[in-house]
Structures are given as structure tokens and as C-alpha cells.
BAMI-385995 format. One record per residue (C-alpha): residue number from 0; residue in three letters; y, z, x. Coordinates in steps of 0.001 Angstrom, whole numbers, plus 524288, in hexadecimal, padded with zeros to 5 digits. Example, Ala and Ser with C-alpha at 12.3 -4.5 7.8 and 13.67 -1.06 7.14 Angstrom:
! BAMI-385995
k/r/v/w/u
0/ALA/7EE6C/81E78/8300C
1/SER/7FBDC/81BE4/83566
//
This chain:
! BAMI-385995
k/r/v/w/u
0/UNK/80012/7FFE0/80174
1/UNK/809A4/80030/80A90
2/UNK/80BD8/7F186/80A28
3/UNK/81237/7F1AD/7FE2C
4/UNK/818FA/7FD43/80044
5/UNK/820E0/7F74F/80C69
6/UNK/82286/7EB18/80693
7/UNK/82B9C/7F494/7FACC
8/UNK/830F6/7F96C/80576
9/UNK/835AB/7ED82/80D4F
10/UNK/83AC7/7E8FD/80042
11/UNK/840CA/7F522/7FE5D
12/UNK/84690/7F2A2/80A05
13/UNK/84B3C/7E4A0/80773
14/UNK/8523A/7E821/7FB7B
15/UNK/85B2A/7F2DA/80273
16/UNK/85E9B/7E831/80C69
17/UNK/8610F/7DFE0/8016A
18/UNK/869A3/7E9E4/7FA55
19/UNK/875DD/7EA6A/803C7
20/UNK/87834/7DD87/7FF8D
21/UNK/87BDA/7E090/7F173
22/UNK/88B06/7E060/7EF6F
23/UNK/88DD8/7ED15/7E4D2
24/UNK/89A8E/7E6FB/7DF4C
25/UNK/89236/7D800/7DDA9
26/UNK/88817/7DC6F/7D684
27/UNK/88DAB/7EB2E/7CE68
28/UNK/89A1C/7F173/7C721
29/UNK/89DC6/7FF9E/7CA1E
30/UNK/89564/80360/7BE46
31/UNK/887EE/807C1/7BDCD
32/UNK/87C43/80291/7B2CC
33/UNK/873A1/80BB8/7ADC0
34/UNK/8668D/804C2/7A925
35/UNK/86125/80D2D/79D2D
36/UNK/84F80/8093E/79DE4
37/UNK/8449C/80DBE/79600
38/UNK/837B2/80F61/7A02C
39/UNK/82D4A/80F55/7967C
40/UNK/81EEA/80E83/79A99
41/UNK/812E8/817A9/79E02
42/UNK/80A5D/81B9D/7AA87
43/UNK/805D0/80D3E/7AAAC
44/UNK/81028/80320/7A601
45/UNK/81ED8/8031E/7A624
46/UNK/829EB/7FD38/7A14D
47/UNK/83A34/7FED6/7A13C
48/UNK/84379/7FA83/7970F
49/UNK/852CF/7FA15/7976C
50/UNK/857CB/802F0/78DB7
51/UNK/86779/8011C/791D4
52/UNK/8705E/7FEDE/79A73
53/UNK/87DE1/8073A/79D59
54/UNK/888F1/802A7/7A533
55/UNK/89008/80F80/7AD09
56/UNK/89C85/812F9/7B21F
57/UNK/897C7/81258/7C05E
58/UNK/89034/80FDC/7CC47
59/UNK/88D78/81A39/7D365
60/UNK/881A8/8180C/7DE58
61/UNK/88096/80F01/7E9AC
62/UNK/88902/801A2/7EABD
63/UNK/881A7/7FF38/7F762
64/UNK/874EF/803C5/7F374
65/UNK/87214/7FB34/7E7E3
66/UNK/862B0/7F89E/7EAB6
67/UNK/85A53/80447/7EF0C
68/UNK/85800/80666/7FB9E
69/UNK/84A4A/80D48/7FA09
70/UNK/83D81/80A78/7F0E4
71/UNK/83ED0/815A4/7E950
72/UNK/83B90/81929/7DD4D
73/UNK/82EFD/81641/7D251
74/UNK/839D2/80D5F/7CAED
75/UNK/84416/804CD/7D060
76/UNK/84D65/7FB75/7C97F
77/UNK/853D8/7EFE6/7D0C9
78/UNK/860BA/7E877/7CDE6
79/UNK/86175/7D995/7CE39
80/UNK/86C22/7CF7E/7CC1D
81/UNK/86937/7C2E6/7C490
82/UNK/8649F/7BB4C/7D1B8
83/UNK/8599E/7C607/7D3E6
84/UNK/86167/7CE19/7DEDF
85/UNK/85E37/7DD26/7DEE1
86/UNK/86C3C/7E312/7DD8B
87/UNK/86891/7F299/7DA1E
88/UNK/85DE7/7FABE/7DB0B
89/UNK/8566D/808B6/7D8A3
90/UNK/849AC/80FC0/7D936
91/UNK/847F5/81BA9/7CF82
92/UNK/83E87/822DB/7C8EF
93/UNK/83DF7/82758/7BA85
94/UNK/83808/83214/7B229
95/UNK/83019/82709/7ADA7
96/UNK/82AA3/82219/7BAB7
97/UNK/826F2/83022/7BBA7
98/UNK/82122/830FD/7AF05
99/UNK/8186C/8257B/7AEB6
100/UNK/80F3A/82CFA/7BA71
101/UNK/80BF4/8389E/7AFEB
102/UNK/80028/83949/7A7CE
103/UNK/80843/83715/79A98
104/UNK/80D3C/82AC9/79FF6
105/UNK/7FCB8/82733/79FAA
106/UNK/7FC8B/829B5/78FC1
107/UNK/80AB3/8246C/78AEB
108/UNK/81712/81CE3/78C26
109/UNK/82310/82050/78BD7
110/UNK/832B7/81C1E/78DED
111/UNK/83BC3/82352/799FF
112/UNK/84AA7/81FD4/79986
113/UNK/84FFE/81AE2/7A7BE
114/UNK/85E24/818D7/7AC1A
115/UNK/8626F/8106E/7B7E2
116/UNK/86DC4/80DE1/7BDD8
117/UNK/872D2/80286/7C773
118/UNK/88199/7FCCF/7C882
119/UNK/88659/7F360/7BE65
120/UNK/8824D/7E765/7C39D
121/UNK/88EDE/7DCDC/7BFE9
122/UNK/88331/7D2A2/7BBD8
123/UNK/876F0/7D162/7B5BE
124/UNK/86D06/7D8CD/7BC7B
125/UNK/85EF0/7DB9F/7BA13
126/UNK/858C9/7E98F/7BAC5
127/UNK/84D0A/7E966/7BEB0
128/UNK/843CC/7F500/7BD8B
129/UNK/83879/7F81C/7C5C1
130/UNK/82E89/80210/7C5EC
131/UNK/8242B/80507/7D3DC
132/UNK/815A0/803BE/7D0AE
133/UNK/80FD2/8108B/7D593
134/UNK/804A0/80BA6/7DB38
135/UNK/80B51/80154/7E240
136/UNK/81883/80602/7E6C7
137/UNK/81C62/7F647/7E1C3
138/UNK/82551/7F5FA/7D8EB
139/UNK/825A0/7EE98/7CA5D
140/UNK/82FE2/7EACF/7C411
141/UNK/82ECB/7EE7C/7B56D
142/UNK/83B41/7E747/7AE7B
143/UNK/84804/7E1E0/7B0F9
144/UNK/8545A/7E10E/7A8C8
145/UNK/86084/7DA80/7A9B6
146/UNK/86D72/7DFEB/7A5FB
147/UNK/8798F/7D89A/7A2D3
148/UNK/88526/7E155/7A87D
149/UNK/88E2F/7DA8C/79D7D
150/UNK/88290/7E004/7930A
151/UNK/88993/7E5D8/7890F
152/UNK/88117/7EE77/78591
153/UNK/881FC/7F5E5/7934D
154/UNK/8858D/80167/78DFB
155/UNK/8934A/8072C/79682
156/UNK/892DE/814BA/79868
157/UNK/89AFA/81FBF/7997F
158/UNK/896D1/82BA5/7A120
159/UNK/8920C/83607/797D1
160/UNK/89663/8411A/79F28
161/UNK/8A091/84173/7ABEB
162/UNK/898AF/8428E/7B8EA
163/UNK/89FC7/84DBD/7C1C8
164/UNK/89E73/84DF8/7D1AB
165/UNK/8992F/859AE/7D65C
166/UNK/89B84/8532F/7E6AD
167/UNK/8A1C6/84799/7E817
168/UNK/89FE6/841C9/7F6CA
169/UNK/8A4C4/8310B/7F281
170/UNK/8A30A/8257B/7EC25
171/UNK/897EA/82679/7E518
172/UNK/892FD/81A06/7EA0F
173/UNK/88D60/81F9F/7F70C
174/UNK/88AF4/82C98/7F2B5
175/UNK/87EFC/8331B/7EC9E
176/UNK/88338/83456/7DE93
177/UNK/87B32/8409E/7D8F4
178/UNK/87CEA/843BD/7CC38
179/UNK/87A5E/8515E/7C440
180/UNK/8787A/85090/7B6F0
181/UNK/87920/85C0F/7AC63
182/UNK/86D8F/85E7E/7A3DF
183/UNK/86D34/86939/79C6F
184/UNK/87843/86E6C/79C9B
185/UNK/881B3/8738C/7936C
186/UNK/88FFE/8726E/790DD
187/UNK/8942F/87ED3/796EB
188/UNK/886CC/87E9B/7A098
189/UNK/88F1E/87018/7A7E0
190/UNK/896B8/87A01/7B2C0
191/UNK/8887F/87DF9/7B65D
192/UNK/88393/87048/7B608
193/UNK/88EC3/86D94/7BF50
194/UNK/88BF5/8798B/7C788
195/UNK/87D10/87678/7C7A2
196/UNK/8811D/867D4/7CD4F
197/UNK/8875B/86E6C/7D750
198/UNK/87BA4/8775D/7DC30
199/UNK/8728A/86CB9/7D9A4
200/UNK/87C4B/86341/7E442
201/UNK/87BAB/870D7/7ED4D
202/UNK/86CEF/8715D/7ED4B
203/UNK/86C52/86138/7F0E0
204/UNK/87416/8621D/7FC67
205/UNK/86C1C/86DD1/8020E
206/UNK/861D6/86427/8055D
207/UNK/86135/859C0/80F7B
208/UNK/8645B/84F15/81075
209/UNK/86E19/85288/804B9
210/UNK/8754C/85B22/80BF3
211/UNK/877EE/851CF/81816
212/UNK/87D22/8471A/80C52
213/UNK/8843F/84DE4/804A2
214/UNK/8900B/845DC/804C1
215/UNK/8892A/83A54/7FFC1
216/UNK/8869D/84004/7F363
217/UNK/88EB6/842EA/7E6E0
218/UNK/88BBA/84C37/7DE34
219/UNK/8904C/849DB/7CF3B
220/UNK/88CD3/8524D/7C440
221/UNK/88ADE/84EF4/7B339
222/UNK/88DAA/85A1A/7AA94
223/UNK/885AC/8552B/79F9E
224/UNK/885D1/85F60/794CB
225/UNK/87A2D/86179/78CE1
226/UNK/87759/86858/77EB7
227/UNK/86E6E/871E7/785E7
228/UNK/86925/877BD/79194
229/UNK/85C55/87529/79949
230/UNK/853AE/86AC9/79842
231/UNK/84A87/86810/78EB2
232/UNK/83C0E/87018/79156
233/UNK/83116/86746/7881B
234/UNK/82720/870A1/78C70
235/UNK/82DB4/87AC6/78751
236/UNK/83213/87374/77A16
237/UNK/83FDE/8754F/77DEC
238/UNK/849AB/868BC/77BB1
239/UNK/85666/86B72/78197
240/UNK/86441/86056/77D42
241/UNK/8686A/85ED8/78B8A
242/UNK/86EAF/8506A/7904E
243/UNK/86353/849D6/7963D
244/UNK/85912/84F98/79046
245/UNK/8512C/85752/79B64
246/UNK/84583/85C63/79A98
247/UNK/839A5/86249/7A25F
248/UNK/82A1E/85F7B/79E9D
249/UNK/82C3F/85252/7A4BB
250/UNK/82002/84B14/7A3DF
251/UNK/819D6/85A10/79FB8
252/UNK/81F0B/85F67/7AE68
253/UNK/825A3/86C42/7A9D1
254/UNK/82F1D/86BAE/7B54A
255/UNK/833A2/85D70/7B4BA
256/UNK/83FFF/85B8C/7AECD
257/UNK/845BF/84FCC/7AD07
258/UNK/84D6E/8483B/7A275
259/UNK/843B0/84194/79A9A
260/UNK/84EB5/835C4/79622
261/UNK/855F8/82EDE/79F63
262/UNK/85E70/82BAA/79580
263/UNK/86719/8359D/7932B
264/UNK/86922/8383F/7A4F2
265/UNK/86DB9/82957/7A4A7
266/UNK/87913/82B76/79B75
267/UNK/87DF2/837D6/79EB5
268/UNK/87F4F/8306D/7AC67
269/UNK/8856F/82509/7A838
270/UNK/89213/826E5/7ACEC
271/UNK/88E7E/82F97/7BB12
272/UNK/88D9C/82D50/7C86F
273/UNK/881F9/82F7B/7CD55
274/UNK/874A9/82B34/7D7D1
275/UNK/86C11/83606/7D49F
276/UNK/86B36/83D81/7C74B
277/UNK/8687B/84BD9/7C7DA
278/UNK/865C7/852CB/7BB8D
279/UNK/86957/8601A/7BB54
280/UNK/86387/8695D/7B175
281/UNK/86818/8766B/7ABA2
282/UNK/85BB0/87F70/7AB33
283/UNK/853A8/8887E/7B4B9
284/UNK/847FD/882CD/7B30C
285/UNK/84206/87CC2/7BFE5
286/UNK/83FD6/86CE7/7BE62
287/UNK/84476/8603C/7C023
288/UNK/84227/8537F/7C33B
289/UNK/84568/84648/7CDF9
290/UNK/84523/8378B/7CC68
291/UNK/848E0/82FC1/7D4E4
292/UNK/85650/825B5/7D146
293/UNK/8542A/82EC2/7C530
294/UNK/859BE/83B89/7C28C
295/UNK/8553A/849D3/7C8D3
296/UNK/85680/85544/7BFD3
297/UNK/8543B/8633D/7C21B
298/UNK/85884/8705D/7BB4B
299/UNK/863A2/877E5/7BF11
300/UNK/85F82/88755/7BF3E
301/UNK/8520B/8879D/7C66B
302/UNK/851E0/88FF8/7CF7A
303/UNK/84B98/883F3/7D7FE
304/UNK/85597/87C1E/7D4DC
305/UNK/85B7D/877D4/7E005
306/UNK/84D80/872EC/7E7BF
307/UNK/84AEB/86BE3/7D7BC
308/UNK/8584C/864F0/7D798
309/UNK/856AE/860F3/7E892
310/UNK/847BA/85C19/7E6F5
311/UNK/84A32/853E2/7DAF1
312/UNK/855EF/84D44/7E036
313/UNK/84CEC/84A5A/7E931
314/UNK/84590/840AA/7DF67
315/UNK/84F40/83C50/7D8C1
316/UNK/8589A/838CF/7E336
317/UNK/84FC5/83422/7EEE9
318/UNK/84446/831F3/7E816
319/UNK/83BAC/83AF8/7EEF4
320/UNK/82F1A/83F15/7ECD6
321/UNK/82845/84CC5/7E7B8
322/UNK/822A2/850BA/7F3D3
323/UNK/819C5/85B2B/7EB7A
324/UNK/80C3A/85B01/7E6A9
325/UNK/807AB/8674E/7E0CA
326/UNK/8109E/867BD/7D39D
327/UNK/80B69/861B2/7C753
328/UNK/811E5/853F9/7C3CA
329/UNK/80F82/84A6A/7B870
330/UNK/80E7A/83F07/7C173
331/UNK/80007/837B6/7C270
332/UNK/7FCD8/83179/7CF6A
333/UNK/80C46/82E1C/7D0C9
334/UNK/80A0B/82A2D/7DE2A
335/UNK/7FFA8/82105/7E356
336/UNK/7F9B7/82547/7F15E
337/UNK/7F805/815D4/7F4DB
338/UNK/80828/81322/7F2E0
339/UNK/8129F/818DA/7FA26
340/UNK/81B02/81F8F/7F1A7
341/UNK/82A5E/81C6D/7F333
342/UNK/82F9D/8296A/7F31A
343/UNK/834FB/82AAD/801B1
344/UNK/82D29/83A70/801A3
345/UNK/82135/83726/7FF71
346/UNK/8167B/82EC1/8059E
347/UNK/80754/82B3B/802F0
348/UNK/8085C/82456/8101F
349/UNK/80479/81783/80A59
350/UNK/81310/81388/811D6
351/UNK/8182C/81EF2/81933
352/UNK/81F57/81660/823AE
353/UNK/828C1/814BB/81736
354/UNK/829C8/82329/81598
355/UNK/82D2C/82EDC/81FCB
356/UNK/8251B/82934/82B2C
357/UNK/83042/824B5/83304
358/UNK/8359B/835E5/832C8
359/UNK/827D2/83B6E/832BF
360/UNK/82DF9/840AB/84002
361/UNK/8379E/84929/83A3B
362/UNK/83442/857FB/83A02
363/UNK/82FFB/85AD8/82D2E
364/UNK/82AD3/84BE1/82993
365/UNK/81CAE/84B7B/827B7
366/UNK/812E4/84700/81BD6
367/UNK/80BE2/85378/813CF
368/UNK/80309/84C29/80A3F
369/UNK/80710/85202/7FBCD
370/UNK/811D1/84BD3/7F643
371/UNK/816CE/843D7/7E6EB
372/UNK/80D36/84D2D/7E024
373/UNK/80145/84A58/7E8F5
374/UNK/7F9D1/852AE/7F044
375/UNK/7F25E/8470B/7F841
376/UNK/7F6F6/83A68/7FC2D
377/UNK/80581/83CFB/7FBBF
378/UNK/80F47/840F8/805A7
379/UNK/81A0C/8493A/8084E
380/UNK/82490/84733/8150D
381/UNK/8258D/857AB/8162C
382/UNK/81CAF/864EE/815BB
383/UNK/8290E/867ED/80BC0
384/UNK/83530/86068/805D2
385/UNK/83EF4/86147/7FB36
386/UNK/834D7/8579B/7F3C4
387/UNK/82983/85FD3/7F5D3
388/UNK/82DBD/86EEA/7F15F
389/UNK/8372D/8777A/7EDEC
390/UNK/838C3/87E29/7F9E7
391/UNK/83A5C/874DA/8003E
392/UNK/847A6/8773A/80BE1
393/UNK/84C32/86746/80D5C
394/UNK/84467/85A72/809D2
395/UNK/84067/855E8/813FF
396/UNK/84302/84B85/81D23
397/UNK/83DA9/83E8C/814FE
398/UNK/84253/842C5/809F3
399/UNK/84EAC/8453A/81080
400/UNK/84E4D/83734/814F8
401/UNK/84D1E/83269/809E3
402/UNK/8580D/83A53/80239
403/UNK/8616B/835A9/80CD2
404/UNK/85C5E/8263C/809C9
405/UNK/86073/82846/7FC7E
406/UNK/86CE6/82F73/7FDFE
407/UNK/870E0/822D2/80A1E
408/UNK/86D3F/81A33/7FE1D
409/UNK/877AC/81F28/7F4C4
410/UNK/88159/8216E/7FFE0
411/UNK/8805F/81629/80B4D
//
């Protein structure tokens, strides 16, 4: 299986080389386009449908790195001109993609809403959604949608809630814009949310490489008001009325906290600048989740809130995999052992040269069996790391390098 992975790596490098030739002003306006999709299917078959298009005030991402420099994600979207020139791409994961690996997906069909963002095009483009075939690691196109930027049915959005700057270090187009979103905070608790967000920002910059790269970040907050406090607890029959409908018991796992419906979040952030989204849920219960280029989420007031937040941000921002293998999860055979996984911090040794083989000489870097929910056949780079346990004092060198590379993609 080494040859297909190497071929994909070469293709990725070729795409990166071409990215410098895409001039933002030639193809895009200053605004942002939100593409609302619905993924449907089960463990065997998946499909995707276009739900709606939304014009938003400002593209806050890089205007130079338009094509993803990493072959990350279980899903990907590419934007092509009518001459089939690749103009923009991003890899991502989704709650739907996770769900397709569960036992429930073997028995029933479901639909999940997802929102994706891109710079607003000046001319007609093709928006292509692909998924990674887990058995080979190759990409398979699901569907292409034709987008006409002059379409009268593209809804022009106004901000639902005004974002506020917590830390501002410079222009959005060459900084990482992290947006903390309030969930489960009533009107009288929004001042608490601002304090919680400031505390979470402090947590982040306690850890390298974020400490050294603090000047590369803008931190924004979105003070959404909810009718009731805290998330829902379906396993206990407790349902709250919040802005984003957060809930524990995702995939019937008690501590897995997510937003089962992405739509409220997509609409809520429509006027806010962001490269990364993190939802702070007003609760003292342990739990959270992180999905690459989708969102991260955790609770505000548990004694381990710092550790959970930083871990989940590692997932959602840098695409880092879980390095533990002893906790209960809902996934079934998520990683085949004869395919090299795309995440930077785990390996099956099928193509170890594409991972951290080049820095094996560094102190603390090795090859340790047991990672990604698997005791055998999957390896992690360190005995302990923030992606392995809550007790780890730091990200390992491999994870730090991966995080730095993602920061560079937004700032260089």
C-alpha cells in the first residue's frame, strides 16, 4: 500500500506548487460564501446534497494559501473554475463521517447538515465534495455543484451576533482567527462567557507551540444568548433550549459532547471572522469533542476544562488523532492497519517516511504501539502527549511540528 500513498503525496505536493499561481483578486471578491450541505447515507453508501448558499460579509482566511497544503481529512472540497483550474480546497472531517463508522450506521440511514466556507467567487465555479476511501486512503468524488455567484437565491446574510475582539494582533488574512462561541449562556451569564473565553485563551498559550506563536493569533468571541443554561443530557431525559442545541451522549457515549445539528452554528457565525471555531458550553460536566476543520467543543467549568479544551483543539485545528487506545469509543474498525492514516501523529508503519521518521533523533520521539483506539497495529510518537492523556504536560515534538505547519498555512 506504500505506492498509492506515495502517489497521493506527490499529487499533494504538485497541488501545493500550483497554489502560488492562484491570484485571489482575479477569482474572488472580499466576501465569503457559505455552502450548506446535507450528507446522507449509512456505513456502506454515502451521498451529499446542496441545501442552500449564503453570502457573508468577509473572507477572513488566507488570500495566498488558497489550496490546502496538507492531505488531511476524511472529506475534502475543491473549487474549480469553468476551465477546470483548481482555485481553492480544504480538507475536513464531519460528525456524519464519524457516524458512518459506528454500529448504528450498519443498521440505518441518517442525514447530517454541514456548512463549508470559501471566498466568494467572481465567476461561475464548480464545487466538488470528495470523501476518503478508508480501505485505500484514496479520494472518491461524491458530487459536483455548479455555483453561479449572481444567483438571486443566494441569501445575503447579516450578522446574527456581533463578534468582539479578545486578542487582536493584526489583519485577519495573515493571522489565525480563533472564534470562541458561547453556548448555554443566558443573558445574565454572558459576562461569565467573556471571562471563560479569556481563561481558555490563557490555557491555549500555556502550551507550545502556541506560546511561541501567540502573536500569530487573533482571538474573537461570539456572545450568543441562550434561553436556558447548559447543554442537553439525552441519557437523563434533560433537554435544554440553547442557541446551538449542544448535547452529551453523542453516538450513545455519555461524555461525547457535540452539536448534533451543525445548521445553528453555521448561521450564528455568519458575520464573524474565523479560521477555527471552538464552542464553550456553560457546564461543569466533563466532556467535549473536536472534529478537524469543523469545530471543537468542551465545557467551561470542570476541573479538567483546560486539558480537555487543549486536547480537543488539537483535533479540530491541526487534525491530530487521539493517541489513547483504552477508552470506550463507538467506532468500528476506523483505521485499517494496511493503510497509512492521514493524521500526522499516528502511523501504521506502512509509510513511516511520510510521518516522523525524519525526526526520530529528537529527544522524546519514538515509535510506541497503541494509538487511535487500537492496542495493536497503530503507533504514536511519544510515551505521553496532550493527545494521549490529560496528565501529559505538553504536546510531543511531532504534534508541535504538525501544529506549527497548520499555523504557517494561515500566516505565511
